[in-house]
N, CA, C and O atoms as CSV, one atom per row, in Angstrom:
chain,resi,resn,atom,element,x,y,z
A,1,MET,N,N,81.243,191.342,93.307
A,1,MET,CA,C,81.212,192.227,94.447
A,1,MET,C,C,81.048,193.684,94.013
A,1,MET,O,O,80.360,194.460,94.677
A,2,ASN,N,N,81.680,194.052,92.897
A,2,ASN,CA,C,81.548,195.420,92.404
A,2,ASN,C,C,80.127,195.715,91.965
A,2,ASN,O,O,79.659,196.847,92.082
A,3,PHE,N,N,79.428,194.688,91.454
A,3,PHE,CA,C,78.039,194.869,91.044
A,3,PHE,C,C,77.160,195.220,92.233
A,3,PHE,O,O,76.343,196.138,92.156
A,4,ILE,N,N,77.323,194.497,93.326
A,4,ILE,CA,C,76.529,194.754,94.530
A,4,ILE,C,C,76.875,196.118,95.115
A,4,ILE,O,O,75.991,196.846,95.567
A,5,LYS,N,N,78.155,196.464,95.106
A,5,LYS,CA,C,78.562,197.779,95.587
A,5,LYS,C,C,77.976,198.871,94.698
A,5,LYS,O,O,77.594,199.932,95.190
A,6,GLY,N,N,77.901,198.618,93.391
A,6,GLY,CA,C,77.338,199.591,92.462
A,6,GLY,C,C,75.843,199.794,92.637
A,6,GLY,O,O,75.326,200.874,92.352
A,7,ILE,N,N,75.147,198.770,93.103
A,7,ILE,CA,C,73.707,198.887,93.325
A,7,ILE,C,C,73.414,199.861,94.464
A,7,ILE,O,O,72.459,200.635,94.397
A,8,PHE,N,N,74.228,199.819,95.491
A,8,PHE,CA,C,73.967,200.623,96.681
A,8,PHE,C,C,74.665,201.976,96.687
A,8,PHE,O,O,74.567,202.709,97.671
A,9,THR,N,N,75.367,202.324,95.612
A,9,THR,CA,C,76.027,203.612,95.565
A,9,THR,C,C,75.299,204.553,94.615
A,9,THR,O,O,74.623,204.126,93.679
A,10,ASP,N,N,75.456,205.823,94.881
A,10,ASP,CA,C,74.848,206.868,94.064
A,10,ASP,C,C,75.756,207.156,92.874
A,10,ASP,O,O,76.811,206.539,92.728
A,11,LYS,N,N,75.346,208.089,92.028
A,11,LYS,CA,C,76.136,208.414,90.838
A,11,LYS,C,C,77.521,208.939,91.176
A,11,LYS,O,O,78.475,208.703,90.434
A,12,ASP,N,N,77.638,209.644,92.285
A,12,ASP,CA,C,78.924,210.219,92.656
A,12,ASP,C,C,79.817,209.242,93.424
A,12,ASP,O,O,80.932,209.601,93.802
A,13,GLY,N,N,79.353,208.028,93.659
A,13,GLY,CA,C,80.154,207.010,94.332
A,13,GLY,C,C,79.910,206.870,95.815
A,13,GLY,O,O,80.445,205.958,96.444
A,14,SER,N,N,79.112,207.754,96.389
A,14,SER,CA,C,78.814,207.661,97.814
A,14,SER,C,C,77.655,206.691,98.044
A,14,SER,O,O,76.817,206.513,97.160
A,15,PRO,N,N,77.598,206.068,99.210
A,15,PRO,CA,C,76.493,205.143,99.494
A,15,PRO,C,C,75.153,205.875,99.495
A,15,PRO,O,O,75.040,206.982,100.020
A,16,SER,N,N,74.150,205.250,98.907
A,16,SER,CA,C,72.824,205.849,98.817
A,16,SER,C,C,71.936,205.289,99.926
A,16,SER,O,O,71.630,204.096,99.946
A,17,SER,N,N,71.529,206.150,100.840
A,17,SER,CA,C,70.688,205.695,101.949
A,17,SER,C,C,69.307,205.277,101.459
A,17,SER,O,O,68.686,204.388,102.043
A,18,LYS,N,N,68.821,205.907,100.393
A,18,LYS,CA,C,67.510,205.522,99.856
A,18,LYS,C,C,67.529,204.091,99.339
A,18,LYS,O,O,66.575,203.341,99.545
A,19,ARG,N,N,68.596,203.716,98.677
A,19,ARG,CA,C,68.685,202.357,98.133
A,19,ARG,C,C,68.868,201.321,99.240
A,19,ARG,O,O,68.337,200.214,99.148
A,20,ILE,N,N,69.602,201.668,100.264
A,20,ILE,CA,C,69.793,200.745,101.384
A,20,ILE,C,C,68.480,200.540,102.134
A,20,ILE,O,O,68.150,199.416,102.511
A,21,VAL,N,N,67.728,201.621,102.353
A,21,VAL,CA,C,66.433,201.509,103.033
A,21,VAL,C,C,65.459,200.712,102.176
A,21,VAL,O,O,64.704,199.896,102.704
A,22,LEU,N,N,65.462,200.931,100.858
A,22,LEU,CA,C,64.614,200.140,99.960
A,22,LEU,C,C,64.950,198.661,100.080
A,22,LEU,O,O,64.046,197.829,100.159
A,23,PHE,N,N,66.225,198.323,100.095
A,23,PHE,CA,C,66.638,196.935,100.232
A,23,PHE,C,C,66.145,196.322,101.543
A,23,PHE,O,O,65.699,195.175,101.563
A,24,LEU,N,N,66.224,197.082,102.636
A,24,LEU,CA,C,65.748,196.582,103.931
A,24,LEU,C,C,64.236,196.384,103.934
A,24,LEU,O,O,63.742,195.401,104.486
A,25,PHE,N,N,63.492,197.311,103.319
A,25,PHE,CA,C,62.036,197.152,103.223
A,25,PHE,C,C,61.661,195.935,102.387
A,25,PHE,O,O,60.729,195.208,102.730
A,26,VAL,N,N,62.381,195.711,101.294
A,26,VAL,CA,C,62.104,194.543,100.454
A,26,VAL,C,C,62.385,193.262,101.222
A,26,VAL,O,O,61.610,192.309,101.144
A,27,LEU,N,N,63.498,193.230,101.969
A,27,LEU,CA,C,63.798,192.041,102.775
A,27,LEU,C,C,62.722,191.788,103.830
A,27,LEU,O,O,62.317,190.644,104.039
A,28,ALA,N,N,62.261,192.838,104.488
A,28,ALA,CA,C,61.210,192.677,105.499
A,28,ALA,C,C,59.911,192.198,104.866
A,28,ALA,O,O,59.224,191.348,105.432
A,29,PHE,N,N,59.568,192.736,103.695
A,29,PHE,CA,C,58.338,192.323,103.025
A,29,PHE,C,C,58.427,190.863,102.574
A,29,PHE,O,O,57.455,190.116,102.696
A,30,ILE,N,N,59.578,190.458,102.057
A,30,ILE,CA,C,59.765,189.057,101.650
A,30,ILE,C,C,59.690,188.146,102.867
A,30,ILE,O,O,59.112,187.062,102.786
A,31,PHE,N,N,60.263,188.564,103.994
A,31,PHE,CA,C,60.193,187.773,105.209
A,31,PHE,C,C,58.743,187.592,105.657
A,31,PHE,O,O,58.346,186.491,106.038
A,32,ILE,N,N,57.954,188.660,105.612
A,32,ILE,CA,C,56.544,188.569,106.003
A,32,ILE,C,C,55.790,187.626,105.077
A,32,ILE,O,O,54.960,186.838,105.530
A,33,CYS,N,N,56.074,187.702,103.789
A,33,CYS,CA,C,55.404,186.806,102.832
A,33,CYS,C,C,55.809,185.357,103.045
A,33,CYS,O,O,54.970,184.463,102.932
A,34,MET,N,N,57.073,185.106,103.351
A,34,MET,CA,C,57.540,183.740,103.577
A,34,MET,C,C,56.954,183.160,104.865
A,34,MET,O,O,56.612,181.979,104.915
A,35,VAL,N,N,56.838,183.979,105.891
A,35,VAL,CA,C,56.214,183.514,107.137
A,35,VAL,C,C,54.774,183.109,106.866
A,35,VAL,O,O,54.308,182.079,107.353
A,36,ASN,N,N,54.078,183.915,106.096
A,36,ASN,CA,C,52.694,183.607,105.758
A,36,ASN,C,C,52.601,182.355,104.892
A,36,ASN,O,O,51.695,181.542,105.072
A,37,LEU,N,N,53.530,182.196,103.957
A,37,LEU,CA,C,53.482,181.071,103.033
A,37,LEU,C,C,53.797,179.748,103.719
A,37,LEU,O,O,53.089,178.763,103.510
A,38,PHE,N,N,54.849,179.710,104.533
A,38,PHE,CA,C,55.297,178.442,105.102
A,38,PHE,C,C,54.620,178.075,106.409
A,38,PHE,O,O,54.474,176.888,106.701
A,39,THR,N,N,54.203,179.043,107.205
A,39,THR,CA,C,53.571,178.707,108.479
A,39,THR,C,C,52.054,178.763,108.398
A,39,THR,O,O,51.364,178.172,109.228
A,40,GLY,N,N,51.538,179.462,107.417
A,40,GLY,CA,C,50.090,179.604,107.304
A,40,GLY,C,C,49.520,180.642,108.247
A,40,GLY,O,O,48.312,180.879,108.272
A,41,LYS,N,N,50.394,181.256,109.020
A,41,LYS,CA,C,49.943,182.289,109.955
A,41,LYS,C,C,50.030,183.641,109.261
A,41,LYS,O,O,51.111,184.100,108.893
A,42,ALA,N,N,48.902,184.251,109.095
A,42,ALA,CA,C,48.881,185.569,108.467
A,42,ALA,C,C,49.181,186.619,109.527
A,42,ALA,O,O,48.473,186.734,110.527
A,43,LEU,N,N,50.225,187.369,109.292
A,43,LEU,CA,C,50.495,188.478,110.188
A,43,LEU,C,C,49.441,189.540,109.969
A,43,LEU,O,O,48.626,189.436,109.052
A,44,ASN,N,N,49.454,190.521,110.772
A,44,ASN,CA,C,48.460,191.585,110.682
A,44,ASN,C,C,48.411,192.138,109.260
A,44,ASN,O,O,49.445,192.510,108.705
A,45,THR,N,N,47.227,192.194,108.671
A,45,THR,CA,C,47.101,192.661,107.291
A,45,THR,C,C,47.487,194.125,107.149
A,45,THR,O,O,47.970,194.544,106.098
A,46,VAL,N,N,47.275,194.898,108.201
A,46,VAL,CA,C,47.670,196.304,108.152
A,46,VAL,C,C,49.194,196.400,108.040
A,46,VAL,O,O,49.709,197.232,107.293
A,47,LEU,N,N,49.913,195.553,108.779
A,47,LEU,CA,C,51.371,195.538,108.710
A,47,LEU,C,C,51.837,195.150,107.314
A,47,LEU,O,O,52.749,195.775,106.772
A,48,THR,N,N,51.230,194.140,106.733
A,48,THR,CA,C,51.602,193.704,105.394
A,48,THR,C,C,51.346,194.801,104.371
A,48,THR,O,O,52.186,195.052,103.507
A,49,GLU,N,N,50.204,195.447,104.461
A,49,GLU,CA,C,49.881,196.524,103.520
A,49,GLU,C,C,50.823,197.708,103.693
A,49,GLU,O,O,51.214,198.336,102.710
A,50,GLN,N,N,51.190,198.018,104.930
A,50,GLN,CA,C,52.100,199.134,105.163
A,50,GLN,C,C,53.485,198.853,104.600
A,50,GLN,O,O,54.112,199.746,104.030
A,51,PHE,N,N,53.967,197.634,104.750
A,51,PHE,CA,C,55.260,197.299,104.160
A,51,PHE,C,C,55.193,197.318,102.639
A,51,PHE,O,O,56.149,197.729,101.981
A,52,TYR,N,N,54.080,196.880,102.081
A,52,TYR,CA,C,53.914,196.928,100.628
A,52,TYR,C,C,54.001,198.370,100.131
A,52,TYR,O,O,54.719,198.653,99.171
A,53,TYR,N,N,53.284,199.270,100.770
A,53,TYR,CA,C,53.307,200.665,100.334
A,53,TYR,C,C,54.658,201.324,100.610
A,53,TYR,O,O,55.078,202.197,99.851
A,54,LEU,N,N,55.341,200.925,101.677
A,54,LEU,CA,C,56.692,201.434,101.917
A,54,LEU,C,C,57.639,201.022,100.793
A,54,LEU,O,O,58.475,201.814,100.359
A,55,VAL,N,N,57.506,199.781,100.323
A,55,VAL,CA,C,58.342,199.317,99.214
A,55,VAL,C,C,58.014,200.094,97.950
A,55,VAL,O,O,58.922,200.506,97.229
A,56,VAL,N,N,56.735,200.301,97.667
A,56,VAL,CA,C,56.333,201.024,96.456
A,56,VAL,C,C,56.818,202.473,96.511
A,56,VAL,O,O,57.351,202.982,95.525
A,57,TYR,N,N,56.641,203.132,97.641
A,57,TYR,CA,C,57.084,204.529,97.759
A,57,TYR,C,C,58.601,204.640,97.692
A,57,TYR,O,O,59.129,205.586,97.107
A,58,SER,N,N,59.305,203.684,98.284
A,58,SER,CA,C,60.763,203.709,98.219
A,58,SER,C,C,61.250,203.486,96.789
A,58,SER,O,O,62.211,204.119,96.351
A,59,LEU,N,N,60.590,202.589,96.065
A,59,LEU,CA,C,60.934,202.377,94.658
A,59,LEU,C,C,60.736,203.642,93.848
A,59,LEU,O,O,61.562,203.984,93.000
A,60,SER,N,N,59.636,204.339,94.111
A,60,SER,CA,C,59.379,205.567,93.362
A,60,SER,C,C,60.395,206.648,93.713
A,60,SER,O,O,60.743,207.461,92.856
A,61,LEU,N,N,60.875,206.676,94.944
A,61,LEU,CA,C,61.901,207.645,95.325
A,61,LEU,C,C,63.244,207.336,94.670
A,61,LEU,O,O,63.928,208.237,94.183
A,62,VAL,N,N,63.613,206.065,94.662
A,62,VAL,CA,C,64.915,205.689,94.114
A,62,VAL,C,C,64.942,205.884,92.603
A,62,VAL,O,O,65.888,206.463,92.070
A,63,PHE,N,N,63.917,205.408,91.914
A,63,PHE,CA,C,63.932,205.488,90.460
A,63,PHE,C,C,63.390,206.802,89.930
A,63,PHE,O,O,63.562,207.106,88.750
A,64,GLY,N,N,62.746,207.579,90.770
A,64,GLY,CA,C,62.195,208.841,90.315
A,64,GLY,C,C,63.006,210.051,90.685
A,64,GLY,O,O,62.591,211.179,90.422
A,65,GLU,N,N,64.176,209.838,91.302
A,65,GLU,CA,C,64.958,210.983,91.751
A,65,GLU,C,C,65.542,211.787,90.597
A,65,GLU,O,O,65.813,212.977,90.754
A,66,ASN,N,N,65.736,211.172,89.465
A,66,ASN,CA,C,66.311,211.889,88.327
A,66,ASN,C,C,65.278,212.244,87.267
A,66,ASN,O,O,65.642,212.687,86.177
A,67,ILE,N,N,64.012,212.060,87.564
A,67,ILE,CA,C,62.975,212.360,86.578
A,67,ILE,C,C,62.854,213.858,86.334
A,67,ILE,O,O,62.387,214.279,85.276
A,68,THR,N,N,63.264,214.652,87.289
A,68,THR,CA,C,63.173,216.100,87.102
A,68,THR,C,C,64.155,216.593,86.048
A,68,THR,O,O,63.974,217.675,85.489
A,69,ASN,N,N,65.187,215.814,85.775
A,69,ASN,CA,C,66.134,216.200,84.733
A,69,ASN,C,C,65.485,216.194,83.351
A,69,ASN,O,O,65.958,216.873,82.440
A,70,LEU,N,N,64.416,215.438,83.193
A,70,LEU,CA,C,63.722,215.410,81.906
A,70,LEU,C,C,63.033,216.734,81.612
A,70,LEU,O,O,62.861,217.096,80.448
A,71,PHE,N,N,62.641,217.456,82.642
A,71,PHE,CA,C,61.884,218.680,82.465
A,71,PHE,C,C,62.739,219.939,82.508
A,71,PHE,O,O,62.235,221.045,82.309
A,72,LYS,N,N,64.028,219.773,82.766
A,72,LYS,CA,C,64.897,220.936,82.797
A,72,LYS,C,C,65.175,221.401,81.370
A,72,LYS,O,O,65.378,220.598,80.459
A,73,LYS,N,N,65.177,222.687,81.209
A,73,LYS,CA,C,65.443,223.262,79.906
A,73,LYS,C,C,66.953,223.404,79.743
A,73,LYS,O,O,67.625,224.018,80.571
A,74,LYS,N,N,67.470,222.832,78.673
A,74,LYS,CA,C,68.896,222.911,78.434
A,74,LYS,C,C,69.235,224.255,77.805
A,74,LYS,O,O,68.585,224.688,76.853
A,75,ASP,N,N,70.236,224.895,78.335
A,75,ASP,CA,C,70.674,226.195,77.837
A,75,ASP,C,C,71.749,225.967,76.782
A,75,ASP,O,O,72.897,225.663,77.108
A,76,THR,N,N,71.368,226.116,75.512
A,76,THR,CA,C,72.314,225.885,74.417
A,76,THR,C,C,72.922,227.179,73.916
A,76,THR,O,O,73.882,227.143,73.147
A,77,THR,N,N,72.401,228.305,74.323
A,77,THR,CA,C,72.954,229.583,73.873
A,77,THR,C,C,73.930,230.117,74.897
A,77,THR,O,O,73.771,229.912,76.100
A,78,GLU,N,N,74.924,230.793,74.409
A,78,GLU,CA,C,75.907,231.395,75.299
A,78,GLU,C,C,75.491,232.830,75.611
A,78,GLU,O,O,74.939,233.535,74.767
A,79,ASN,N,N,75.766,233.232,76.816
A,79,ASN,CA,C,75.493,234.608,77.200
A,79,ASN,C,C,76.625,235.490,76.682
A,79,ASN,O,O,77.791,235.288,77.021
A,80,LYS,N,N,76.271,236.450,75.873
A,80,LYS,CA,C,77.281,237.357,75.337
A,80,LYS,C,C,77.190,238.691,76.059
A,80,LYS,O,O,76.105,239.258,76.190
A,81,ASN,N,N,78.305,239.183,76.521
A,81,ASN,CA,C,78.342,240.443,77.254
A,81,ASN,C,C,78.700,241.576,76.353
A,81,ASN,O,O,78.779,242.720,76.801
């Protein structure tokens, strides 16, 4: 249970809305794929493509939120007055 709670929480321990929305998009995309697979009825291709891109963009937001830390310059010198 702690593992699942850890997936949906941010570094500071608060719930991450980006991760929850990503999870919902993934569930919706899997549901659309399963409907297509088991019933043979293809839902609107535009809808399928839009959910695919929503999942990709959400993944990039969740995993790319800390990429800016790589480009920050670390201040190793102390300011002397």
